[in-house]
C-alpha positions, 0 to 999 in steps of 0.5 A: 621765802623760807620753808619749815620742816621737822628736822630729823637731827634736832627733832623739832620744826626748823627752817629747811635748807634752800637747796639740796646740799649734796648730789643724788638721792642722799642730797634729796633726803637731806633737803627733805629732812634736815634743817639749816641749823643741823646742817651747820652742826654737820659742817663743823663735825665734817671739818673735825673729821677732815682735820683729824683723819687728814682726809684729802677731798680729792681722794674718792675713798675720803669722799665716800667715808664722809658721805657714810658719816653724813648719813650716820650723823643725820639718820643713824645706822651706826656709830660715828667716827670718833674725834678727840675734839673737846669743846672748850669749858664754859666759864659760867659752868665753873 
C-alpha cells in the first residue's frame, strides 16, 4: 500500500518512498518529506555529480560531499554544486 505525503522538493502531494533511502536522521527526514518522483530527480542529479566531479564512492569525503548536496537538493541551505549538464533541446520547442 502506498502512502502519500507533501513533498518538500515538488511542493505537492505525491507518493512517498517505501523505505528510508539513506541511513540515520537524514534518511528518516527524507522518508518523511520526499516523494518517489523527487527521489528519482535526485538520483539523476547525483549521477551527474559523480561523473563530473569524478567521485569515488569508496572515498569518505566523496560520500560526505554527496550527503551535503542531497540535503541542499531537498531542503535548501545553500547553493548546489554546479554541473555542465544541459538538457537536450526538445524538438517541439523549436
